[in-house]
C-alpha positions in Angstrom: 100.8 77.1 143.4 103.2 76.8 140.5 100.8 78.8 138.3 101.0 81.7 140.8 104.8 81.5 141.0 105.1 81.7 137.2 102.5 84.3 136.4 103.0 86.6 139.4 106.6 85.8 140.3 105.7 84.8 143.8 107.9 82.7 146.0 106.5 79.9 148.1 106.8 82.1 151.2 104.5 84.6 149.6 101.8 82.0 149.3 102.2 80.4 152.7 100.0 82.9 154.4 97.1 82.4 152.0 94.3 80.0 152.7 93.0 77.4 150.3 90.2 79.6 149.0 92.5 82.5 148.5 94.9 80.4 146.6 92.1 79.1 144.4 91.0 82.7 143.6 94.5 83.8 142.8 95.0 80.7 140.6 91.9 81.7 138.6 93.3 85.2 138.2 96.5 83.7 136.9 94.6 81.6 134.4 92.6 84.7 133.3 95.9 86.6 132.8 97.4 83.9 130.7 94.2 83.1 128.7 92.2 86.3 128.6 89.7 84.9 126.1 88.5 82.3 128.7 89.7 79.3 126.8 90.8 76.3 128.9 
């Protein structure tokens, strides 16, 4: 969740309504935004 807060500037209350799968999908989007070349 910290990844989402940093990348998308979301507060914890913004993420409270998301389920686990949605959080995982958004985390992958955050990673892709920070590392667009796909490096991990």
